N, C-alpha and C positions, 0 to 999 in steps of 0.2 A: 785477710779476714774481711768478711763483707759487712756492710751496714745493713741491718736487718730491720730492727725497730727503733723508733724514735719517739720520745715523749718531751713535750715543752712544758706542760703545766700539770701539776699534781691532780688538779680537780678533774682532768681527762681521764683518769685511770692509768694504770701501768704502762700499757702498750698502745702504740699507734702503729699500725703496719705501714711501711713505706717500701717503695721499690728497692730491690738489692742493687747496690752500686758496684761496678766493677772495681778491682783492686787498683791501687795507684799503678800508673804506668811509667812514671818518671823515676829513674833510679836516684837513689840518695847519692849526691855528688861529694865524694870524700875530700876533694881538694877544698872545696868550700869550708867545710868544718876545720881543716887543718889551717887554712889561711886566716880565718877568723880567730882561731886560738893563737896563732903566732903574733897576730896583731895586738891581741889582748895581753899576751905576756909582754910585749913592747910597752904598752900603754900604763899597765899596771906597775911594771918596773920603773918606768919613768916618774909616775906619781910616788912610788915609794922612795925613790932617790930624793924627791923634793922633800918628802917628809923628813928626811935625815939632813936636810939643809944643804943638799948637794946639788950641782947642776948637771942633770943628766946628759946635757949635750957637751959638757966640758971635756970629759975623759971617760975611758971604759970603766975606770975604777968608781967614779962618780955615778955612772949609770948602773954599775953592778950593786952599789949599795942599796938599791931598791928591791933587790932579789928576795930578801927574807919576807917582805910584805907581800910581793907578787906571788911567791910560791904558796904562801899560807892562804890568800884570798882565793887563788885559783883552785887550791885543793879542796877548800870548802865548797866552792860553786860547782866544781867538777865532780866531786863524789856525790853531791846532792843530785846533779842530773843524771849520772851514770846509775844511781840507785833507781830512779824513775825508769831508766832505760831497761836495766835488769828486770825490774818487776813486770814491765810491759811485755818484754820478751818472754818470760816465764809464763804469762798468760796467752801468748800467741798473738799479741797486739802488734800491728804494724807500726813501729816508732822509729823516729830518726835519731841519729847521734846528736849530741848537744851541739847548738849553735852559741858560741861565745860572742858577746857583743862588746867591742872595744869602746871606750870613751877617753880621749885624749886630754883629759883635764881632772883636777882634784874633785872630791876627796878619795875616790876609789880607782878610778881609771877603767871602769867597765861598768856597763849597764846590767850586768849579769849574764846568765846563760839560760837557754830555753831548750826544750825538745818538742817536737810535733807527733801528736798521735794521728796516724792516717786510717785507722778503722776503729770500730766501735769496741766498748769494753764489755766482756761477756756477762759479767755478773756483779753483785754488790761485794762480793770477797775481793774481786780484782779491783775493784774501785777503790776500797780502803788500802789495799796493798800498793797500787800505783800512786795514790795520793799521800800515803804517809811514809813510803820508803825514802823519798827524796829529803824531806825535812828531818826525819830521825837520823839518817846517814850523815847529812850535813851538820846537824847538831853535835853529833859526837865528835867530828873533826874541829868545830868551832869551839867546843868545850875544851878540848885538849889544847888547842891553840891559845885560848884565853888563859888557862893555867900557867902554860910556859911563858907566855908574853908578860903576864903579870909578875912572874919570878924575875923577869929581865927589866922591869919598869922601875922608875925612880919616884920617889916622894920628894917633892920640891916645895919652897915656900911659894905661896900665891903671888907675891910681888916679884918673883923670879921667872914668872911665866913669859914666853916670847910673845912678840906682837901678833904672830901669826897663829897662835895656838887658840883652839876653841874649847868650850866646856860641854862635855857629853853628858847625857842623862844616863842613868843606870836602870837596868832591868833588876828584878828582884834577884834573879840567878847571878848576874855580874857583880851585883853589890855583895852577895854572899862569897863568891870567888875572891873578890878583892880582900874581903875581911879574913878569909882563911889563908890566903897566900901572903898577903902583905901585913895584915893586922889593922888595928884602929889607926885611923889618919888623924894626926893631931890637928887642932884648930889652926886655921890660916895656912894649911898646907894642902896640897892635893897630889894626885898621882899623875906624873907625865907617863902616858902610855908608850911602851915599845911598840914599833910597827907590827910585831906579830901579835900583841895584845889587841891593838887596834883592828886587826883583820879578824880576830876572834870576836870582838865586839860587834863588828859589821855582821859576821856570820851569824851570830845569835839572833840579832835584830832582823836580818834577812829571813831567818827561820820563822820569826814571830809574823813578818809580813805575809809570807807564803801561806801560813796556817790561818789567815784571817778566813772567816767562814762564808765567804762570797764568791759567787760566780764560778769562774774556770780556775780559781786559785786552788792550791793543794788542800787548804781547809775546806773550800767548797765541795771537792770531790769526796772528802770524808763525810762531810755532813749530809751530802745527798744519800750516801749509803745508809747512814744512820736514820735521818728524819727527813724525807723530801719536803714535807710541809713546813718544818722549821727552816729549812734552807730557803724556801719560797718566801717566808715572812722575813727573813734577814735580807734577802735580795731586794725586797721593797723598801727596806729602811736603811740599806747600807750608805747610799749616797747622802741622804739628809744627816745620817749619824756621822760621817766623815766630814761633812761640811761644818756640823756643829763643833767637832773636835778642833777643826781648823780655826774656827773663831775663837775657842776658849783656850786651846793649849798650844798648838804648833801649826804653823801656816803650811807646812809640808803636807798635812792631811788634805789640803785642797787639791794637791796634785794626784793623790790617790782616788779623790772623789771623782775627778775627771777620768782617771783610768778605769774606775769601776763602771762608768757609763759604756765603755767599750767591752770590758771583760766581765761584767757583772750580769749578764743576761741569763735567761733560763737554761738550766743545765740538762743536757741530754741523759736520759736514764740508760744504765747498761740494758743489755739484751734480755736477761732474765732477772728482773727485779725481784722475783719471788723467793730467791735463794736467801737463806738465813746467814746472817753473819757469823754466829758462833763465838765462843768465848775468846778465841785468840784475836779475831779482827775487832771484836769489841774492845778488848784491852789495848789494841794498837790504836784505835780511835780515841780511847780515854787518855793514852799516852801523848797523842798528838794535842789534845786539848790542854793538858797539863804544861806541856812545852810552850804553847801559845802564850798562856799567862806569865810563865816563869820567864820569858825572853821579851815580852813586849815592853816598849818604852813609850809611854804617852807623849813625853817631851824629848825627842832624841838629842836636841841641839839647843843649848841655852845661850843667849846672847848678852 
């Protein structure tokens, strides 16, 4: 697919003609994707083993104890990205396979996964499909993992916590799931999450992060299709808002404020912005908005 029309500012009108660009000439290198995936399997399994209190370098059994966490987190991330990939292919968009990014240290063992779109998006419906497909698919897997993992988790006295344990914040959804699966938590006790439940917690939080309505994030794609002017407004206040959250709630929002400087620029419009979304895509966009609020954790880690 060729790049045909680009817009950077809503006030410029819907279209700005630009010269057509030739399609990409570099073939997608399958070995790169496979190598990165294998490395990410290794790093996430290593981190999962450390969560279990095992030395991943001591024996294969110790290393293999990290498989439940590794399998779960990679299933969430992989299905998220392959849903983007499938939506892009459905609309004839040139899109790469997922690039998994290994990180050989806790708490996750990966920086996530990304795909690259090498051609323009044809219309607003495609923009919603591509933007919402990944979060919705990943959310379903993370939801199942959270329910299964919570059923395997233990309620322990607070004084019985290990020295390396951390206190996680709860989203509205994860708190509801915990209540439904485990029941009310007595005073002076807490839930020690099973690695599968921790992977589900991460998956739900990552869903919320991806659905933030800024820049080139999934939520930004959806919001541009719904309201370009609102997207532009949030683009302008995004960095100050995250800095404020970093000052008042959690220092990790400072990192996102810096990231937003690089990925929060003006969003290109699809080729045909005048197409109507219709009820199905509007419902998908509303679903994405509900998921964002249900999964967001203002203070993910408490010290």
